[in-house]
C-alpha positions, 0 to 999 in steps of 0.5 A: 672663116674668121680667126679662131683660137686653138685650145691648149692641149688638155693634159690633165689626165696624163698627169693624173696617172703619172702623179697618182695621188699627188697634187695635179699640177696641171690644174686649171689654175696656172702656177709659177711652179707647175712641177711640185717638189713632190711630183718631181721626186715622184718622177725621179723615183720612177726614173731611178735617178740618183740626183743630189739635192742641188741637182734635183732643184736645178732640174726642177727649175728648168722643167718648170721654165720649159712648162712656162714657155709652153704655156706662153706658146699656147697663148699665142692665137692661131687662125683656124686656117694655119695648118699645125705643122707649118707653124704659120710658115707658108709651105705650098705644094709648089715648094714641097719637095717630092717624096722619095722612093722608098727602095730597098738596096742591099748593103754591098759589103755586109761581111766587112761590116760584120767582120768589124764586131768584137763577136758574131755568130751566124752573120749576127752581132753578139751583144753582152747582156745588159745588167738590170735591176728588177723595180718593186 
């Protein structure tokens, strides 16, 4: 078998869903800034983050730098015979550790662990409600 180039993952559909009617940042044309300010602001709003203008621009630039690094990695030609998980490093059966047994082992002292919790009921740890805000 000859060397083959794996095509990059097609994420355009996923970005279309995230961005709604915003410009598609993952179009076929590579840009220096695939995460536009409009897309970034939309994602910040979805994540309910509070960022200053300086923090927002810094984070957007960092995300674009990461996107650029991903594009550079996608450009590396790989042999069609290279398994995806090995990343070009041989990982033969001879050096692969045996899978460990998936054995359940009971905790020897659950009462001691439960006793450390501030509030318990019937052997369970009681935790306070997490306050939240309904998104519109």
